[in-house]
C-alpha positions as CSV (number, residue, x, y, z in Angstrom):
1,X,54.0,45.5,19.8
2,X,56.6,42.8,20.1
3,X,58.8,42.8,23.2
4,X,61.7,40.7,24.3
5,X,61.6,38.1,27.0
6,X,64.7,36.8,28.8
7,X,65.6,33.2,28.9
8,X,64.7,31.4,32.2
9,X,68.0,30.5,34.0
10,X,68.4,28.9,37.4
11,X,71.2,31.3,38.3
12,X,69.0,34.3,37.9
13,X,67.4,36.1,40.8
14,X,63.8,34.8,41.1
15,X,62.9,37.8,43.2
16,X,63.0,39.8,39.9
17,X,59.4,39.0,39.3
18,X,58.9,41.3,36.3
19,X,61.2,39.2,34.1
20,X,58.4,36.6,34.0
21,X,55.7,39.1,32.9
22,X,56.9,40.6,29.7
23,X,53.8,40.1,27.5
24,X,51.4,37.8,25.9
25,X,53.1,34.9,24.0
26,X,51.5,34.8,20.6
27,X,53.1,33.4,17.4
28,X,56.5,33.1,19.1
29,X,56.5,36.8,20.0
30,X,56.0,38.7,23.3
31,X,53.5,41.5,23.1
32,X,51.3,43.7,25.1
33,X,47.5,43.4,25.0
34,X,45.6,45.3,22.4
35,X,44.5,47.9,24.9
36,X,47.6,47.8,27.0
37,X,45.7,46.9,30.2
38,X,47.4,44.8,32.8
39,X,46.5,42.3,35.6
40,X,48.2,42.6,38.9
41,X,49.8,39.5,40.4
42,X,49.7,39.2,44.2
43,X,51.9,37.2,46.6
44,X,49.3,35.4,48.9
45,X,51.8,35.3,51.7
46,X,52.1,39.1,51.9
47,X,49.2,40.4,49.8
48,X,51.8,42.6,48.0
49,X,51.7,43.2,44.2
50,X,54.7,41.3,42.8
51,X,54.2,41.8,39.0
52,X,51.7,42.6,36.3
53,X,50.9,40.8,33.1
54,X,48.9,41.9,30.0
55,X,45.1,41.6,30.1
56,X,44.2,40.0,26.8
57,X,41.2,41.2,24.8
58,X,39.1,39.4,22.2
59,X,41.3,40.9,19.6
60,X,44.3,39.2,21.2
61,X,42.5,35.9,21.4
62,X,41.8,36.2,17.6
63,X,45.5,36.8,17.0
64,X,46.4,33.7,19.1
65,X,44.0,31.5,17.1
66,X,45.5,32.9,13.9
67,X,49.0,32.1,15.1
68,X,48.0,28.6,16.0
69,X,46.4,28.1,12.6
70,X,49.5,29.3,10.7
71,X,51.6,26.9,12.7
72,X,49.2,23.9,12.4
73,X,50.2,22.3,9.1
74,X,53.9,22.5,9.8
75,X,53.6,21.0,13.3
76,X,51.2,18.2,12.3
77,X,53.5,17.1,9.5
78,X,56.6,17.3,11.7
79,X,58.0,13.8,12.1
80,X,57.0,12.1,15.4
81,X,60.6,11.6,16.3
82,X,61.3,15.3,16.0
83,X,58.3,16.2,18.0
84,X,59.4,13.7,20.6
85,X,62.9,15.2,20.8
86,X,61.5,18.7,21.4
87,X,59.2,17.4,24.2
88,X,62.1,15.6,25.7
89,X,64.1,18.8,25.6
90,X,61.2,20.6,27.5
91,X,61.5,17.9,30.2
92,X,65.3,18.4,30.5
93,X,65.0,22.2,30.7
94,X,62.3,22.0,33.3
95,X,64.4,19.6,35.4
96,X,67.5,21.8,35.1
97,X,65.5,25.0,36.1
98,X,63.4,23.2,38.7
99,X,64.4,25.3,41.6
100,X,63.7,28.6,39.9
101,X,60.3,27.3,38.7
102,X,59.4,26.0,42.1
103,X,60.3,29.3,43.8
104,X,58.2,31.2,41.2
105,X,55.2,28.9,42.0
106,X,55.7,29.6,45.7
107,X,55.8,33.3,45.1
108,X,52.6,33.7,43.1
109,X,50.6,30.7,44.4
110,X,51.8,30.7,48.1
111,X,52.4,26.9,47.8
112,X,54.9,25.5,50.3
113,X,58.3,25.2,48.5
114,X,58.4,21.5,49.1
115,X,55.1,21.1,47.4
116,X,56.2,23.4,44.6
117,X,59.3,21.3,44.0
118,X,57.1,18.2,43.8
119,X,54.8,19.9,41.3
120,X,57.7,20.8,39.0
121,X,59.0,17.3,39.0
122,X,55.4,16.0,38.3
123,X,54.8,18.6,35.6
124,X,58.1,17.9,33.8
125,X,57.2,14.2,33.7
126,X,54.3,14.9,31.3
127,X,56.9,16.0,28.8
128,X,59.1,12.9,29.3
129,X,56.1,10.5,29.1
130,X,54.6,12.1,26.1
131,X,57.9,12.4,24.3
132,X,58.0,8.6,24.6
133,X,54.4,8.2,23.5
134,X,54.7,10.6,20.5
135,X,56.5,7.9,18.4
136,X,54.0,5.2,19.4
137,X,50.8,6.6,17.8
138,X,49.6,3.7,15.7
139,X,46.6,3.0,13.5
140,X,44.5,-0.1,13.0
141,X,44.1,-2.6,10.1
142,X,41.6,-5.3,9.6
143,X,39.3,-7.1,7.2
144,X,35.6,-6.2,7.0
145,X,33.4,-9.1,8.2
146,X,31.9,-9.2,4.7
147,X,35.3,-9.8,3.3
148,X,34.8,-7.1,0.6
149,X,37.3,-4.6,1.9
150,X,40.1,-3.8,4.3
151,X,39.4,-1.5,7.2
152,X,42.2,1.0,7.8
153,X,41.9,3.4,10.8
154,X,44.3,6.4,11.0
155,X,44.6,8.7,14.0
156,X,45.1,12.4,13.2
157,X,45.6,15.6,15.3
158,X,42.2,17.0,16.2
159,X,43.3,20.6,15.4
160,X,43.7,23.8,17.3
161,X,43.1,23.3,21.1
162,X,42.1,25.9,23.7
163,X,43.5,24.9,27.1
164,X,42.1,26.5,30.2
165,X,44.0,25.8,33.5
166,X,43.5,26.7,37.2
167,X,45.7,28.4,39.7
168,X,46.3,25.6,42.2
169,X,48.8,23.7,40.0
170,X,50.0,26.4,37.5
171,X,52.8,24.2,36.0
172,X,51.3,20.7,36.1
173,X,47.8,21.5,34.9
174,X,49.4,23.2,31.9
175,X,51.9,20.5,30.9
176,X,49.3,17.8,31.5
177,X,47.5,19.3,28.5
178,X,50.2,20.8,26.4
179,X,52.5,17.8,26.3
180,X,49.9,15.3,24.9
181,X,48.5,17.9,22.5
182,X,51.9,18.6,21.1
183,X,52.7,14.9,20.9
184,X,49.5,14.4,18.9
185,X,50.5,17.1,16.5
186,X,48.1,19.9,17.6
187,X,48.8,23.5,18.2
188,X,47.5,25.1,21.4
189,X,46.4,28.3,23.1
190,X,46.8,28.2,26.9
191,X,44.7,30.5,29.1
192,X,46.2,30.2,32.6
193,X,44.5,31.5,35.7
194,X,45.0,35.2,36.2
195,X,46.0,34.5,39.9
196,X,49.1,32.5,38.8
197,X,50.2,33.6,35.3
198,X,53.9,34.0,35.9
199,X,54.6,30.3,35.8
200,X,52.8,29.9,32.5
201,X,54.9,32.7,30.9
202,X,58.2,31.4,32.3
203,X,57.4,28.0,30.8
204,X,56.5,29.5,27.5
205,X,60.0,31.0,27.3
206,X,61.3,27.5,28.2
207,X,59.3,25.9,25.3
208,X,60.7,28.4,22.9
209,X,64.2,27.6,24.0
210,X,63.5,23.9,23.7
211,X,62.7,24.3,20.0
212,X,58.9,24.5,20.0
213,X,58.2,26.4,16.7
214,X,56.4,29.8,16.8
215,X,52.7,29.6,17.0
216,X,52.6,26.0,18.3
217,X,52.1,27.1,21.9
218,X,50.5,30.5,22.6
219,X,49.8,31.9,26.0
220,X,47.4,34.7,27.0
221,X,46.0,36.0,30.3
222,X,42.8,37.8,30.7
223,X,40.5,39.2,33.4
224,X,37.6,38.7,31.1
225,X,37.8,34.9,30.5
226,X,34.2,34.3,29.5
227,X,34.0,36.5,26.4
228,X,37.7,35.8,25.4
229,X,37.3,32.0,25.6
230,X,33.9,32.2,23.8
231,X,35.5,34.2,21.0
232,X,38.1,31.4,20.5
233,X,35.5,28.6,20.6
234,X,33.5,30.5,18.0
235,X,36.3,30.3,15.5
236,X,35.7,27.2,13.3
237,X,39.4,26.4,13.3
238,X,39.3,25.6,17.0
239,X,38.3,22.0,17.5
240,X,39.2,21.2,21.1
241,X,38.6,22.6,24.5
242,X,40.4,21.1,27.5
243,X,39.4,22.7,30.8
244,X,40.4,22.1,34.4
245,X,38.4,23.9,37.1
246,X,35.1,24.1,38.9
247,X,32.1,22.1,37.8
248,X,30.1,25.4,37.6
249,X,32.5,27.0,35.2
250,X,32.8,23.7,33.3
251,X,29.0,23.6,32.7
252,X,29.2,27.1,31.2
253,X,32.0,26.2,28.9
254,X,30.3,23.0,27.8
255,X,27.3,25.0,26.8
256,X,29.4,27.5,24.9
257,X,31.3,24.7,23.1
258,X,28.1,23.0,22.2
259,X,27.1,26.0,20.1
260,X,30.0,25.2,17.8
261,X,30.2,21.4,18.3
262,X,33.7,21.6,19.8
263,X,35.2,18.5,21.4
264,X,35.6,18.9,25.1
265,X,37.7,17.3,27.9
266,X,36.6,18.4,31.4
267,X,38.5,17.8,34.7
268,X,36.1,19.3,37.2
269,X,35.4,19.5,40.9
270,X,35.8,16.8,43.5
271,X,34.5,15.7,46.9
272,X,36.8,12.8,47.7
273,X,35.9,10.4,50.4
274,X,38.7,8.9,52.6
275,X,37.6,5.6,54.1
276,X,39.5,4.0,57.1
277,X,38.4,0.6,58.1
278,X,39.0,-1.0,61.5
279,X,41.6,-3.4,60.1
280,X,43.6,-0.6,58.5
281,X,47.3,0.1,59.4
282,X,46.5,3.2,61.5
283,X,49.9,4.8,61.1
284,X,49.8,4.3,57.3
285,X,46.2,5.7,57.2
286,X,47.2,8.8,59.1
287,X,50.3,9.2,56.8
288,X,48.0,8.8,53.8
289,X,45.5,11.3,55.1
290,X,48.2,13.9,55.6
291,X,49.2,13.5,52.0
292,X,45.6,13.3,50.6
293,X,44.4,16.2,52.7
294,X,47.4,18.5,52.9
295,X,49.1,18.3,49.5
296,X,49.1,21.9,48.4
297,X,47.5,22.9,51.7
298,X,44.3,21.1,50.6
299,X,43.9,23.2,47.5
300,X,43.5,20.2,45.2
301,X,40.6,18.7,43.4
302,X,41.7,15.2,44.6
303,X,42.0,16.3,48.3
304,X,40.4,14.2,50.9
305,X,37.2,16.2,51.5
306,X,35.2,13.8,53.7
307,X,37.0,11.4,56.0
308,X,35.0,8.4,57.2
309,X,36.5,6.3,59.9
310,X,35.1,3.0,61.3
311,X,34.0,3.1,64.9
312,X,36.8,0.7,66.2
313,X,39.6,3.2,65.3
314,X,37.7,6.4,65.1
315,X,39.1,8.0,68.3
316,X,42.6,6.8,67.8
317,X,42.7,8.0,64.2
318,X,41.1,11.4,65.0
319,X,43.6,12.1,67.8
320,X,46.6,11.1,65.8
321,X,45.6,13.2,62.8
322,X,44.9,16.2,65.0
323,X,48.4,15.9,66.5
324,X,50.0,15.7,63.1
325,X,48.0,18.6,61.7
326,X,48.5,20.9,64.7
327,X,52.3,20.4,64.4
328,X,52.5,21.7,60.8
329,X,54.5,24.9,60.3
330,X,52.4,27.6,58.7
331,X,54.2,30.3,56.8
332,X,55.2,31.9,53.5
333,X,55.5,29.4,50.6
334,X,59.1,30.4,49.9
335,X,60.2,29.6,53.4
336,X,61.9,26.2,53.2
337,X,60.5,25.3,56.6
338,X,56.9,26.0,55.7
339,X,54.6,22.9,55.5
340,X,51.3,24.8,55.0
341,X,51.3,28.0,53.0
342,X,48.6,30.6,52.5
343,X,45.4,30.2,50.5
344,X,45.2,31.8,47.1
345,X,42.9,34.7,48.0
346,X,41.0,36.3,50.9
347,X,37.8,35.0,49.3
348,X,39.1,31.4,49.6
349,X,39.8,32.0,53.3
350,X,36.3,33.4,53.9
351,X,34.8,30.3,52.2
352,X,36.8,27.9,54.4
353,X,35.8,29.9,57.5
354,X,32.1,29.7,56.5
355,X,32.2,26.0,56.0
356,X,34.0,25.4,59.4
357,X,31.6,27.6,61.2
358,X,28.6,25.9,59.6
359,X,29.9,22.4,60.6
360,X,30.6,23.6,64.2
361,X,27.1,25.1,64.4
362,X,25.7,21.7,63.4
363,X,27.6,19.9,66.1
364,X,31.1,19.2,64.9
365,X,33.9,19.4,67.4
366,X,37.2,21.3,66.7
367,X,40.3,19.2,67.6
368,X,42.8,21.8,66.2
369,X,42.7,25.0,64.3
370,X,39.3,26.2,63.2
371,X,39.8,30.0,63.2
372,X,41.1,32.2,60.4
373,X,44.1,34.4,61.0
374,X,43.7,38.2,61.2
375,X,47.1,39.3,60.1
376,X,48.7,39.9,56.7
377,X,48.5,37.1,54.2
378,X,45.7,34.7,53.3
379,X,46.2,32.1,56.0
380,X,44.0,29.4,57.4
381,X,45.4,27.1,60.1
382,X,45.5,23.3,59.6
383,X,42.2,22.2,61.1
384,X,40.6,18.9,62.2
385,X,36.9,18.5,62.9
386,X,35.3,15.4,64.3
387,X,31.7,14.3,64.5
388,X,30.9,16.2,61.3
389,X,27.2,15.6,60.5
390,X,26.1,14.5,57.0
391,X,24.1,17.7,56.6
392,X,27.1,20.0,57.1
393,X,27.8,22.1,54.0
394,X,31.4,20.9,53.8
395,X,30.1,17.3,53.3
396,X,28.6,18.5,49.9
397,X,30.9,21.3,48.9
398,X,34.7,21.3,48.1
399,X,36.6,22.8,51.0
400,X,39.7,23.5,49.1
401,X,41.8,24.2,52.2
402,X,43.6,22.6,55.1
403,X,40.5,21.3,56.9
404,X,40.0,17.6,57.7
405,X,36.4,16.8,58.6
406,X,36.0,13.3,60.2
407,X,32.8,11.3,60.6
408,X,32.1,7.9,62.0
409,X,30.7,4.8,60.2
410,X,29.8,1.3,61.4
411,X,29.4,-1.0,58.4
412,X,31.0,-1.4,55.0
413,X,27.7,-0.8,53.3
414,X,27.3,2.5,55.3
415,X,30.7,3.6,54.2
416,X,30.0,3.0,50.5
417,X,26.7,4.7,50.6
418,X,28.1,7.8,52.3
419,X,31.1,7.9,50.0
420,X,28.7,7.9,47.0
421,X,26.4,10.5,48.4
422,X,27.6,13.3,46.2
423,X,27.2,14.6,42.7
424,X,31.0,14.4,42.3
425,X,33.1,11.3,41.4
426,X,36.8,12.3,40.9
427,X,38.8,10.5,43.5
428,X,38.4,8.3,46.6
429,X,40.7,6.7,49.2
430,X,40.4,3.4,51.0
431,X,42.5,2.0,53.9
432,X,42.3,-1.6,54.9
433,X,44.7,-4.5,55.4
434,X,42.3,-6.8,53.6
435,X,43.1,-6.5,49.9
436,X,40.0,-8.4,48.8
437,X,37.8,-6.0,50.8
438,X,39.7,-3.0,49.4
439,X,39.1,-4.2,45.8
440,X,35.5,-4.9,46.4
441,X,34.9,-1.5,48.0
442,X,36.8,0.2,45.2
443,X,34.6,-1.5,42.6
444,X,31.5,0.0,44.3
445,X,32.8,3.5,44.8
446,X,31.6,6.0,42.1
447,X,34.9,7.7,41.3
448,X,37.3,7.8,38.4
449,X,40.4,7.2,40.6
450,X,40.9,5.2,43.7
451,X,43.9,5.3,46.1
452,X,44.0,1.9,47.9
453,X,46.3,2.2,50.9
454,X,47.8,5.3,49.1
455,X,47.3,9.0,49.7
456,X,48.7,10.0,46.4
457,X,47.4,8.7,43.0
458,X,48.5,11.2,40.3
459,X,50.9,9.8,37.8
460,X,51.6,10.8,34.2
461,X,51.4,7.1,33.2
462,X,47.9,6.7,34.6
463,X,44.6,8.1,33.3
464,X,43.4,11.0,35.4
465,X,39.7,12.0,35.5
466,X,36.4,11.5,37.1
467,X,32.8,10.4,36.6
468,X,29.4,12.1,37.3
469,X,29.8,15.8,37.7
470,X,33.6,15.6,38.0
471,X,34.3,15.6,34.3
472,X,34.5,14.1,30.9
473,X,37.5,12.3,29.4
474,X,40.9,11.5,30.8
475,X,44.4,13.0,30.9
476,X,47.6,11.0,31.1
477,X,47.9,7.3,30.8
478,X,49.3,4.9,28.3
479,X,47.2,6.2,25.5
480,X,44.2,8.1,27.1
481,X,45.9,11.5,27.2
482,X,47.0,11.7,23.6
483,X,43.7,10.1,22.4
484,X,41.9,13.2,23.7
485,X,43.7,15.3,21.1
486,X,43.2,12.9,18.1
487,X,40.4,11.9,15.7
488,X,40.0,8.5,14.2
489,X,39.7,8.4,10.4
490,X,38.4,5.3,8.8
491,X,39.4,4.4,5.2
492,X,37.7,1.6,3.4
493,X,40.1,0.0,0.9
494,X,38.8,-2.3,-1.8
495,X,40.6,-5.7,-2.0
């Protein structure tokens, strides 16, 4: 059943939630799920149901793959300049509608409006960056060492891509995958998180308006992600899986993709260390910690999860961070004054509470916060713990919330060893006035990304990804992002 979907306009009332949930987006059409089931969408600030979206079945997933397959040849042969112009138009429309999109994110995710605005600006940049890169995909040419032939290397779209994205950045995690895939000439099926589907569908309407042809981008939501995703990966026309989410789910998807030898890109969990040396600019370090810890209320894979401070500045840093954290205004994401919104679910609050209680039981001291709220909404207060022992659960598990655990270190070697004492390796932060020391420490930290005297590292022009159990491949960057969606073809040409 095909149904209409209104165009996203900034002058429309964003409180009309249902206009963002008019159906699965398959083959350029809006449709209900095969069995007409729905998924309820909650506002984490109030726990109220604000909308419902279709609950896709395996049959719907097959229809999405078929739509992507029908559109594949036309899109891969579309001139790069035309693909570039469509991507640029997506950037322009996102920028024009930024306030509506940001408010929508705040409604379904609970994210503070200031963070949601930042996410939309960041998400739109992936379209602008990849619009520029789409016309710069080049091959290689050379002479074989034997001199008998020429070596010609062409780069072609990998094929149909299944993109699975999380709830914490519902716009940016989608555009970080969709934009390079489209620039490369691939068609895609996006499966956004069921907690935050409205942003994905609003953006689908925007892509349609920007001129993305039917079937090039398809979007479906499901409460049964395992079987639905497995069914898509089992289709031999699907050649790529790009996933952002937990390491545990990533392992399951890698195993499923291995059955069909599907190429995988994985951006998985993190456990980022934040190192503050005695010679650091203390004010800058606290500022950086506030960004690295409290961006999206700590619900980020790059969030500072373990803060290690050298003994000479330990007390001063801890006290200053606690003052800053305790002054943050907690409230609904859509309130312009809010600095820390709610968590995504009650389960998320319970996990944070468990980790804090465990750390305190092991000897950590609470400098501020430390106790979950009991009212309506999934709130947890900004919290600072000091003297957190190495055996605390939060030293080994992502907190994914507004909790800053601080531990002391004495030597550079000790800091490096503790930073690397984790199976994860996504991000790390270093604060020191000594650039040589900073670079030396960065070279020894096992992480895919380092913030040196910076609390924010994400940039569409830089490769994003981790090592160890934090993932495979990179997103963004001068060529890394598009390369993930292309295959090299070697042609030997006789002289």
